[in-house]
C-alpha positions as CSV (number, residue, x, y, z in Angstrom):
1,M,75.9,100.8,170.6
2,K,79.8,99.2,169.6
3,R,81.1,101.6,171.3
4,V,78.5,101.3,174.7
5,I,79.6,97.8,174.7
6,F,83.5,98.4,174.2
7,T,83.1,100.6,177.4
8,I,80.9,98.0,179.5
9,F,83.4,95.6,178.7
10,M,86.4,97.8,179.8
11,L,85.0,98.7,183.2
12,L,84.9,94.7,183.9
13,F,88.6,94.1,182.7
14,V,89.8,96.6,185.1
15,G,87.3,96.1,188.2
16,C,89.0,92.5,188.6
17,A,92.1,93.1,187.5
18,N,94.6,93.4,190.8
19,K,98.3,94.2,190.4
20,T,98.3,94.8,186.8
21,T,97.1,97.2,184.5
22,T,96.7,96.1,180.7
23,T,97.2,98.3,177.7
24,L,94.7,97.8,174.7
25,N,95.7,98.9,171.2
26,V,92.4,99.7,170.3
27,S,90.8,100.5,166.5
28,N,87.1,100.0,165.0
29,K,89.0,96.4,163.9
30,A,88.2,93.4,166.5
31,P,91.4,93.0,168.1
32,T,93.2,89.1,167.5
33,S,96.3,89.0,170.4
34,L,97.0,90.8,173.3
35,N,100.5,92.1,173.1
36,L,102.5,90.9,176.5
37,E,105.0,93.8,176.1
38,N,102.4,96.2,176.7
39,V,101.6,94.7,180.5
40,S,102.9,96.8,182.9
41,N,102.9,95.5,187.2
42,K,103.2,98.9,188.4
43,A,102.7,99.2,192.5
44,P,99.4,100.2,193.3
45,A,99.2,103.8,195.2
46,I,98.9,102.4,198.3
47,L,100.7,99.3,198.5
48,N,98.8,96.4,200.3
49,L,99.4,94.9,203.5
50,E,100.4,91.3,203.3
51,Y,99.4,90.2,206.4
52,E,96.5,91.2,209.1
53,Q,97.1,94.4,211.2
54,N,96.8,92.5,214.4
55,A,99.7,92.0,216.8
56,S,98.5,88.5,217.0
57,I,100.1,87.1,213.8
58,L,103.8,87.7,216.1
59,S,105.9,85.7,217.1
60,E,105.3,84.5,220.9
61,F,107.2,86.7,223.7
62,K,108.1,84.0,226.3
63,L,109.7,86.8,228.8
64,N,108.2,89.0,230.9
65,L,111.2,91.4,231.9
66,D,110.6,94.7,234.9
67,M,112.6,97.8,233.4
68,G,111.5,100.0,236.4
69,Q,111.4,103.6,236.1
70,K,114.3,105.3,237.3
71,E,115.7,105.4,234.9
72,F,113.2,106.5,232.4
73,L,112.6,108.6,234.6
74,D,116.0,110.3,235.7
75,K,115.8,111.0,231.7
76,L,113.3,112.7,231.4
77,F,113.9,115.1,234.7
78,S,117.7,115.7,234.0
79,V,116.5,118.8,232.0
80,W,115.9,120.5,236.0
81,Q,119.0,119.3,236.7
82,M,120.9,122.3,233.7
83,K,123.0,124.9,235.3
84,S,123.2,126.2,232.4
85,I,122.9,125.8,228.7
86,K,126.1,124.2,226.5
87,E,124.9,124.7,223.1
88,K,125.9,127.2,221.1
89,K,123.1,129.7,220.4
90,S,124.0,129.1,216.5
91,D,124.1,125.4,216.9
92,L,120.2,125.6,218.8
93,M,119.4,128.4,215.9
94,W,120.1,125.6,213.3
95,A,116.5,125.9,212.0
96,F,116.8,129.8,210.5
97,N,119.9,128.2,208.8
98,A,118.6,125.4,207.2
99,Y,115.0,126.7,206.5
100,N,115.4,130.5,204.8
101,G,114.4,132.3,201.1
102,K,117.1,131.4,200.1
103,K,114.9,128.0,198.5
104,Q,111.2,128.3,197.7
105,Y,109.0,127.1,200.7
106,F,105.0,127.3,200.9
107,G,102.9,127.7,203.3
108,E,99.3,125.9,203.8
109,S,97.7,127.4,200.3
110,K,100.6,126.4,198.5
111,L,101.3,129.8,198.3
112,P,105.5,131.1,198.6
113,R,107.0,131.9,201.5
114,N,108.4,135.5,201.3
115,L,111.5,136.5,202.6
116,E,109.6,139.3,204.9
117,W,107.9,135.9,206.5
118,F,111.4,134.2,207.6
119,S,112.4,137.5,209.2
120,Y,110.0,138.2,211.0
121,Q,110.2,134.5,212.2
122,K,114.0,134.9,212.9
123,Q,113.3,138.2,214.9
124,N,109.8,136.6,216.7
125,A,112.1,133.6,218.0
126,N,114.1,136.5,220.6
127,F,117.5,134.6,220.6
128,D,119.2,137.9,221.9
129,E,118.0,136.6,225.2
130,L,119.0,133.0,225.5
131,G,119.4,131.5,228.5
132,T,117.8,134.6,230.3
133,V,114.6,133.1,231.8
134,F,115.3,129.8,232.6
135,K,113.4,128.1,234.8
136,P,111.7,124.4,235.0
137,A,108.3,124.1,233.4
138,I,106.0,121.2,233.0
139,T,103.3,121.3,229.7
140,L,99.5,120.9,230.3
141,S,98.4,119.0,227.6
142,N,99.7,117.3,224.2
143,T,101.8,119.7,223.3
144,L,103.5,120.2,219.2
145,I,107.1,121.2,219.4
146,R,107.8,123.4,216.6
147,N,111.5,125.2,215.0
148,F,110.4,128.2,214.7
149,P,107.9,130.3,217.0
150,T,104.1,129.5,214.9
151,N,102.2,127.6,214.1
152,D,102.6,128.6,210.7
153,K,103.4,125.9,208.1
154,L,106.1,125.2,205.8
155,F,105.8,122.9,203.2
156,L,108.8,122.0,200.0
157,D,107.3,122.1,196.2
158,P,104.1,120.2,197.2
159,K,104.1,118.6,193.3
160,K,106.6,116.8,194.3
161,A,106.5,113.4,195.7
162,G,107.7,113.1,199.4
163,E,106.9,117.0,200.0
164,G,103.8,119.6,200.7
165,Y,101.3,117.9,203.8
166,P,101.8,116.4,206.0
167,F,106.2,117.1,205.9
168,D,105.9,120.4,207.8
169,Y,109.6,121.2,208.0
170,L,108.6,123.4,211.2
171,Q,107.1,120.5,212.8
172,D,109.7,118.1,214.9
173,S,108.0,116.5,218.4
174,V,105.3,116.2,220.1
175,I,105.5,115.9,224.1
176,G,102.6,114.5,226.4
177,A,101.0,117.1,229.7
178,F,103.4,116.7,232.7
179,H,106.6,116.5,230.1
180,P,109.6,118.8,232.0
181,V,110.9,121.1,230.0
182,M,113.6,123.7,230.8
183,I,112.5,127.3,229.5
184,S,115.5,129.5,227.8
185,H,113.5,132.3,226.7
186,F,110.0,133.6,225.4
187,S,109.6,134.8,221.9
188,K,109.3,138.9,221.5
189,D,105.5,138.1,221.0
190,R,105.4,135.4,223.5
191,A,103.5,133.3,222.7
192,F,106.0,130.8,222.4
193,A,108.8,129.4,225.0
194,F,112.4,128.1,223.8
195,V,112.8,125.2,226.3
196,K,114.5,121.6,226.7
197,S,112.6,119.0,226.7
198,D,114.5,115.4,227.2
199,A,115.3,115.1,223.7
200,L,115.4,118.3,222.2
201,W,115.2,122.4,222.1
202,G,112.1,123.8,219.8
203,F,109.2,126.4,220.5
204,V,106.6,125.1,222.5
205,P,102.9,127.3,223.0
206,S,103.8,129.9,226.2
207,K,99.8,129.2,227.5
208,N,101.2,125.0,227.4
209,L,103.6,125.6,230.6
210,K,103.3,126.1,233.9
211,I,106.2,127.0,235.7
212,L,107.5,125.4,238.8
213,S,109.7,126.5,241.6
214,K,112.4,124.3,242.8
215,K,109.8,123.3,245.9
216,E,107.6,122.2,243.2
217,V,110.0,120.5,241.0
218,D,111.5,118.3,244.0
219,E,107.4,117.6,245.1
220,F,106.7,116.4,241.8
221,K,110.3,114.6,241.2
222,K,108.3,112.4,243.8
223,Y,105.2,112.1,242.9
224,N,104.4,108.0,241.5
225,F,104.1,107.9,237.9
226,G,102.3,106.5,236.0
227,V,102.3,106.3,232.4
228,F,99.2,106.3,229.2
229,V,98.9,102.8,227.2
230,K,96.2,104.5,224.9
231,D,95.6,108.0,222.9
232,N,92.6,110.1,223.4
233,A,91.4,109.5,226.3
234,S,89.7,111.8,227.6
235,I,91.3,113.5,230.9
236,L,89.1,115.5,233.1
237,D,89.6,117.5,236.4
238,D,87.5,116.5,240.0
239,N,84.6,119.0,238.5
240,G,84.5,117.5,235.4
241,K,86.8,119.8,233.5
242,F,88.2,118.8,230.4
243,M,92.4,119.0,230.5
244,F,93.9,116.7,228.1
245,Y,94.1,113.8,226.0
246,S,95.9,110.8,227.4
247,R,99.1,110.3,224.7
248,L,100.5,106.4,224.8
249,G,104.4,106.6,226.3
250,G,103.5,110.1,228.5
251,I,103.3,110.1,232.0
252,F,101.4,111.3,234.4
253,P,102.1,111.6,238.3
254,Y,99.6,110.3,241.2
255,T,99.3,110.2,245.1
256,D,96.6,107.4,244.9
257,E,94.9,104.5,243.6
258,N,92.2,102.3,244.1
259,T,91.3,99.0,241.9
260,T,89.7,101.4,238.7
261,H,91.9,104.6,239.2
262,F,94.9,106.6,239.5
263,K,94.0,109.4,241.7
264,F,96.0,112.9,242.3
265,N,95.5,115.0,245.3
266,N,91.3,115.3,244.7
267,K,92.6,116.9,241.7
268,F,92.0,114.2,238.9
269,A,91.4,110.8,238.1
270,V,92.9,108.7,235.6
271,D,91.2,105.6,234.5
272,K,92.9,102.1,234.2
273,K,91.7,100.8,231.1
274,Y,93.4,103.9,229.3
275,A,97.1,104.2,231.9
276,K,99.0,101.9,234.3
277,K,102.3,101.6,235.8
278,F,105.3,101.1,233.9
279,Q,104.3,98.4,231.5
280,S,106.5,94.3,232.2
281,I,107.4,93.4,228.6
282,N,105.9,90.2,228.2
283,N,104.1,88.5,225.4
284,A,100.6,90.2,226.1
285,N,102.1,94.1,227.2
286,L,103.4,94.2,223.7
287,K,101.2,93.1,221.0
288,N,98.3,94.7,223.4
289,T,100.2,98.1,222.8
290,L,101.0,97.6,219.3
291,N,97.1,97.0,218.7
292,E,96.7,100.4,220.2
293,L,98.9,102.0,217.5
294,L,98.6,99.7,214.5
295,G,96.9,101.3,212.0
296,Q,97.5,105.0,213.1
297,N,97.8,107.7,210.3
298,Y,101.5,108.4,209.3
299,G,102.9,112.4,211.4
300,W,106.4,113.7,209.9
301,G,107.7,115.6,213.0
302,G,104.3,114.3,215.2
303,E,101.9,116.1,212.4
304,N,98.5,116.6,214.1
305,Y,99.8,115.3,216.7
306,L,100.3,111.9,215.3
307,R,103.5,109.8,215.3
308,D,106.5,109.0,212.7
309,C,108.7,106.4,212.6
310,S,111.1,106.9,215.6
311,L,108.2,108.9,218.0
312,F,106.4,105.7,217.5
313,I,108.8,103.4,219.0
314,K,110.0,106.2,221.3
315,D,106.4,106.5,222.8
316,F,105.9,102.3,222.0
317,F,108.9,101.5,223.6
318,G,108.5,104.9,227.0
319,S,104.9,103.2,228.1
320,F,107.6,100.5,229.4
321,G,109.8,103.3,231.7
322,I,112.4,102.7,228.3
323,W,113.9,105.7,227.4
324,L,115.3,106.5,223.6
325,P,116.3,109.0,221.9
326,R,113.7,110.9,219.1
327,N,115.4,110.5,215.8
328,S,116.3,108.3,214.2
329,K,119.7,107.9,214.0
330,E,120.6,108.0,217.4
331,Q,118.1,105.4,218.4
332,G,119.9,103.3,216.0
333,K,123.1,103.7,218.4
334,I,120.9,102.6,221.4
335,G,122.3,99.1,222.9
336,Q,124.7,96.1,220.9
337,I,124.9,97.4,217.0
338,I,125.5,94.6,214.2
339,D,126.6,96.9,211.3
340,I,125.2,94.9,208.0
341,K,125.4,97.8,205.9
342,N,127.7,96.1,203.0
343,L,126.1,92.4,203.2
344,S,123.1,91.1,200.2
345,N,119.9,90.4,201.5
346,K,120.4,87.9,201.9
347,E,123.3,87.8,204.1
348,K,121.1,90.7,205.9
349,K,118.0,88.1,205.9
350,E,120.5,85.6,208.0
351,I,121.8,87.7,210.2
352,I,118.4,89.4,211.5
353,S,116.7,86.2,211.3
354,K,119.8,84.7,214.0
355,V,120.8,87.5,215.4
356,G,118.1,90.1,215.9
357,I,115.0,89.4,219.2
358,P,111.5,90.4,217.7
359,F,110.5,92.9,219.6
360,L,113.2,94.1,221.0
361,S,115.8,94.7,217.8
362,L,115.1,97.6,216.2
363,L,116.3,98.4,212.3
364,Y,117.8,100.9,210.8
365,M,118.3,103.2,207.8
366,P,119.3,106.7,207.4
367,G,115.9,108.7,207.3
368,H,114.1,105.4,208.6
369,I,113.7,103.4,212.0
370,M,111.6,99.7,212.5
371,I,111.4,97.4,215.1
372,Y,112.0,93.9,214.2
373,G,108.9,91.7,214.2
374,G,110.4,88.2,213.7
375,E,109.1,85.8,210.9
376,V,105.4,85.2,210.1
377,D,104.7,82.6,207.4
378,G,108.3,82.1,206.6
379,K,108.9,86.1,205.8
380,L,110.8,88.2,208.3
381,V,108.9,91.4,208.8
382,S,109.4,94.4,210.8
383,I,106.3,96.6,212.4
384,H,107.1,100.5,211.8
385,D,105.3,103.9,210.6
386,A,106.0,104.7,207.4
387,W,104.6,106.8,204.5
388,G,106.1,104.5,201.3
389,I,108.6,103.3,199.5
390,R,110.0,104.5,196.6
391,T,109.3,104.1,193.1
392,K,111.7,104.7,189.6
393,D,109.7,108.1,188.8
394,G,110.3,109.9,192.3
395,G,107.1,109.3,193.4
396,R,105.5,106.5,196.5
397,A,104.0,103.6,197.0
398,M,102.2,104.1,200.0
399,I,101.8,102.7,203.3
400,G,101.3,106.4,204.9
401,K,100.7,104.1,208.7
402,V,102.2,101.8,211.2
403,A,101.7,98.6,210.0
404,I,103.5,95.4,209.9
405,T,105.1,94.5,206.7
406,D,107.4,92.1,205.1
407,L,110.9,93.6,205.0
408,E,110.4,93.6,201.5
409,I,107.0,95.6,200.5
410,G,107.0,97.0,197.0
411,K,108.9,93.5,195.6
412,G,108.2,92.2,192.2
413,Y,106.7,95.6,191.2
414,D,108.2,97.2,187.5
415,D,108.0,100.5,189.2
416,I,110.0,100.2,192.2
417,D,113.7,99.0,192.3
418,E,115.1,96.5,194.7
419,K,117.9,99.7,195.5
420,S,114.7,101.4,197.3
421,L,113.1,98.1,199.1
422,L,113.1,98.1,203.3
423,L,115.7,95.6,203.7
424,S,118.4,96.6,200.7
425,K,118.5,100.4,202.8
426,I,118.7,98.8,206.4
427,T,122.6,99.7,207.3
428,S,122.3,98.2,211.2
429,L,120.3,96.0,213.5
430,N,120.5,97.3,217.8
431,T,118.4,95.3,220.4
432,I,118.3,98.7,223.2
433,I,117.8,96.0,226.2
434,D,120.8,94.1,227.4
435,K,121.2,90.6,226.0
436,N,122.8,89.6,229.0
437,I,120.0,90.3,230.7
438,L,117.6,88.8,228.5
439,S,119.9,86.0,229.4
440,L,120.0,85.9,232.7
441,Q,116.0,85.9,233.4
442,K,115.7,83.0,230.7
443,A,118.1,81.2,232.1
444,Y,117.6,81.6,235.9
445,S,114.4,83.7,236.5
446,I,116.6,86.4,237.2
447,K,115.2,90.1,236.8
448,V,116.8,93.4,236.9
449,I,115.5,96.3,237.7
450,D,117.0,99.4,238.3
451,N,120.5,97.6,238.3
452,V,119.5,95.6,241.0
453,A,119.2,91.7,240.0
454,I,116.2,90.0,241.7
455,F,115.9,86.3,242.2
456,E,113.1,84.1,242.2
457,D,113.2,84.0,246.4
458,G,112.9,88.0,246.6
459,S,116.9,88.3,247.5
460,S,118.8,90.2,245.3
461,M,122.5,91.5,244.3
462,I,123.8,94.7,242.8
463,Y,124.0,93.7,238.8
464,D,126.7,96.2,237.9
465,D,129.2,97.7,240.0
466,G,130.4,100.5,237.8
467,V,134.2,99.3,238.5
468,K,136.8,98.9,236.4
469,K,139.1,96.1,235.8
470,D,141.2,93.4,234.6
471,F,141.5,90.4,233.9
472,K,143.1,89.0,237.3
473,E,140.2,91.3,239.1
474,L,137.4,90.1,237.0
475,L,138.3,86.9,238.1
476,K,138.7,87.9,242.2
477,N,135.5,89.8,242.2
478,P,133.5,90.0,238.8
479,S,129.9,91.7,239.3
480,I,127.4,89.8,237.9
481,K,128.0,91.6,235.2
482,D,131.0,91.1,234.2
483,M,130.1,87.3,233.9
484,F,129.6,88.4,230.3
485,S,132.6,90.3,229.9
486,L,133.7,87.7,227.2
487,D,131.7,86.5,224.8
488,Y,131.7,82.1,224.7
489,N,131.8,80.9,221.0
490,A,129.2,78.4,221.4
491,L,128.7,76.0,218.6
492,K,131.8,77.7,216.6
493,P,134.6,75.5,215.2
494,L,136.5,74.2,217.9
495,N,140.3,76.3,215.8
496,E,138.2,79.8,216.7
497,E,140.3,81.7,219.5
498,L,140.5,80.9,222.7
499,I,138.9,82.9,225.7
500,D,138.5,82.7,228.9
501,A,134.6,83.1,228.5
502,G,132.4,81.5,230.9
503,R,135.9,81.3,233.8
504,I,134.4,85.2,235.0
505,R,132.6,83.8,238.3
506,N,130.8,85.3,241.1
507,S,130.5,83.1,243.8
508,E,127.4,84.7,245.7
509,F,125.7,85.1,242.7
510,F,125.8,80.8,242.0
511,S,125.2,80.0,245.7
512,K,121.8,82.0,245.4
513,L,121.2,79.9,242.6
514,Y,122.2,75.7,243.6
515,G,122.7,76.3,247.5
516,K,124.5,79.0,249.8
517,N,126.4,75.5,251.3
518,K,127.8,72.1,251.0
519,E,124.2,71.1,252.6
520,E,122.0,72.7,250.7
521,V,123.5,71.7,247.2
522,I,123.5,68.6,248.2
523,S,119.6,68.5,248.8
524,N,119.5,69.6,245.8
525,L,121.4,67.1,243.8
526,V,119.6,64.6,241.7
527,D,120.5,61.4,239.8
528,V,121.7,61.5,236.0
529,V,121.6,58.2,234.6
530,W,125.3,58.4,232.0
531,L,125.3,56.5,228.8
532,K,122.3,53.9,229.4
533,D,123.2,51.5,227.3
534,S,127.0,51.6,227.8
535,V,128.4,52.6,231.0
536,N,124.8,53.0,232.7
537,K,126.3,54.9,235.9
538,K,124.3,57.0,238.4
539,I,125.7,60.8,238.7
540,K,124.6,63.7,240.7
541,F,123.9,66.8,239.6
542,N,121.8,70.0,240.8
543,A,118.5,69.7,240.0
544,K,117.5,73.9,239.9
545,F,117.2,75.4,237.3
546,G,117.5,72.5,234.8
547,A,121.0,71.6,235.4
548,A,120.5,67.9,235.9
549,A,117.7,67.6,233.3
550,S,120.1,69.3,230.6
551,L,122.6,66.4,231.4
552,Q,120.4,63.8,231.4
553,K,119.8,65.0,227.8
554,V,123.3,65.0,227.1
555,S,123.5,61.1,228.2
556,D,121.2,60.7,225.8
557,E,122.4,62.0,222.7
558,L,125.2,60.4,223.4
559,N,124.3,56.9,224.1
560,E,122.6,57.3,220.2
561,L,125.9,58.8,218.6
562,I,127.6,55.8,221.0
563,K,125.5,53.3,218.8
564,K,126.7,54.4,215.2
565,D,130.7,56.1,216.4
566,P,131.7,53.8,219.1
567,N,135.0,55.3,219.0
568,L,133.4,58.2,221.0
569,L,132.9,55.9,224.2
570,K,136.9,56.1,225.2
571,Y,136.3,59.9,225.8
572,I,133.0,59.6,228.1
573,D,132.9,56.2,229.3
574,N,134.8,57.5,232.2
575,I,133.9,60.2,233.6
576,A,136.7,62.1,236.6
577,G,133.4,63.4,238.4
578,T,130.8,66.1,239.1
579,F,129.8,67.4,242.3
580,N,132.7,67.8,244.3
581,Y,132.4,70.9,247.0
582,R,135.9,72.7,246.9
583,N,137.9,75.8,245.5
584,I,139.4,75.7,241.7
585,A,143.0,74.7,242.2
586,K,145.6,76.7,243.8
587,T,142.6,79.9,244.0
588,D,140.6,80.8,247.5
589,H,137.4,80.7,244.6
590,L,134.7,77.4,245.0
591,S,134.6,75.1,241.5
592,A,131.5,75.0,239.0
593,H,131.7,71.5,240.6
594,S,131.1,72.8,244.4
595,W,127.5,73.6,243.2
596,G,127.1,70.3,241.3
597,I,126.7,72.3,237.4
598,A,129.9,71.0,236.3
599,I,130.9,67.1,234.5
600,D,134.7,66.4,234.0
601,I,134.9,63.4,231.7
602,N,137.9,60.9,230.6
603,V,141.0,62.7,232.1
604,A,143.4,60.2,229.7
605,N,141.9,62.3,226.8
606,S,141.9,65.4,228.0
607,H,144.4,68.5,228.8
608,Y,144.6,70.8,231.1
609,W,146.5,74.5,231.3
610,Q,148.2,73.9,234.7
611,W,149.8,69.9,233.3
612,H,150.2,71.0,229.9
613,K,152.2,74.0,228.3
614,K,150.7,73.7,225.3
615,Y,146.9,73.3,224.2
616,K,145.9,70.4,222.7
617,N,142.8,68.5,222.6
618,L,141.8,65.7,221.6
619,I,137.9,65.7,222.3
620,P,136.0,65.7,219.0
621,K,133.2,68.2,218.6
622,E,130.4,65.9,218.2
623,I,130.8,65.6,221.3
624,V,131.5,69.2,222.3
625,Y,128.6,70.4,220.4
626,V,126.0,68.2,222.3
627,F,127.1,70.1,225.3
628,E,126.5,73.4,223.7
629,K,123.4,72.6,222.5
630,N,122.2,72.1,225.8
631,G,123.8,75.3,227.5
632,F,127.1,73.4,228.6
633,I,129.8,75.7,228.1
634,W,133.7,74.1,227.5
635,G,136.8,74.6,229.1
636,G,138.6,73.6,225.5
637,R,137.4,77.0,224.5
638,W,139.3,78.5,227.1
639,E,142.7,80.3,227.1
640,H,143.5,78.5,230.4
641,F,142.2,75.3,228.9
642,D,140.6,72.2,230.6
643,T,139.6,69.9,228.2
644,M,137.6,67.3,229.9
645,H,135.0,70.0,231.2
646,F,131.9,71.4,230.7
647,E,130.0,73.9,232.7
648,Y,125.9,74.1,232.9
649,R,125.9,77.9,231.9
650,P,122.9,78.3,229.9
651,E,123.2,82.2,230.4
652,L,126.0,81.8,228.1
653,T,125.3,79.6,225.9
654,G,121.3,80.4,224.4
655,D,120.0,81.7,221.7
656,N,117.4,84.7,220.8
657,N,114.3,82.7,221.3
658,Y,113.0,85.0,223.9
């Protein structure tokens, strides 16, 4: 009876336990005390996810970006431009050198793979025929890319953590239907073709391919293309016959559309519930697409047509027309990269929070990559497809799916070392979309699509002219992109290195924004009340894109500062001017004053490079910082200094709050 009561007690105790497991020393005598030294706090086999697994909990993305589709499709179609195979045969056969009988591997039934099996696979790969077919093709359905020409599995010791299923070393990737490839040759049994996709070489089932003639290639590239935004929708032909399942991020051609469907030459139709034209990057689309993938099981190399960390990221961004490489290491090299490898975890948090852009920045560590998700409940989070967190005994505390997690998930468990935390292992942060493009949209509602800057009125300019220029040429004939050539040190100490950031101006660009001529600029000018409690003077400033409103904020803040420190007034009481339609002194380029977006403060306490041989500054930092936090740049930071000059340039001073 005593044993039955004790058993019931233990079951109730364990049922109430959360993270802790309590060990009791049981004897025939009733225990008089609990030995706290035996209390452990081990990680559960499957880690608890702290957050609701819904993208709605993530911060709001405030922009609405369109990346277009040209660059993305050009990447996919680039394999059809191949004239020859440039890689060495030995490099293309890497898998046969990496996976061979010298190491013990296992098959599906956990029985060892023998040398004969490896020998057959190498022979069947038929690399003596490399490049002999060399024809373009498309996939007809979702297609696994394999390292050997077989569907057989290849595992390391299934008894070890992180090995066995799903870690099939022959599984490399998955591509959707209608994916362009170039066929090198067929395996000896003709069951597989060795192909190049946009991202990698590998073996795919021959039955999944349709070889195209040059005419068919040319026709295919001219079609309109949509992109799937959901997995596993059944796509049928016009006779009701199954063709393939949709795959998020995969493309399809269409020749016509109506309100409900995309149609292709009366052969098949795709319901718009499952597909779109390439998506705009906005809050709704980002979160809806993430919600399609959150909770999906982890699939190493695309095992079972699932996704691993980098395939999740490649497919997710593909739905927005952003092309990324296949593996995490290469994805971590895209865009603007910040190395944080040698920082403490506290320092990493500070950098990620300050520089990272939720949804558009990636967090890389060797072997894994994640999308930065911003802050949730005061903690930095990521969205990633992860297997688990390493435990001290070499095991794994499982995640096993696409999830929103804290960067320190697993922290606090006795059997998870701090070195194994995601944050501890992150080595770099990279933002995959040019921050300058983000800044242009935030500041001026300009969209840059396929290298064309599109203004609110529908007019456009080339964003990047692709011409390399020295500094004189940058000043004389800059493209829009060239205006970002130098980084402006907003809110940094005033003794930072002097850099001419902001002096590079494209006149056509600013004329489109603020007025094409003097009369049009004048029509956009409004009154700003300057220092209402001391100077109380009305000055003219351009109302467009928040310029005048920002200057009014500057005036109001300075007005309050002067009450606390009256000595500041002498620097800003007798301003030298705002709007003045003129060229910059000794040049034929319009001054920023011409557009009514610049203000010169009191000349008496200022220094200008054409008047003074050496740099000197008397303007207090309190004044400079008020201007800068409201979107103005300061000429006192320039190598060609002008300490009286402040200019509204929010694209250069903006934060990462997109």
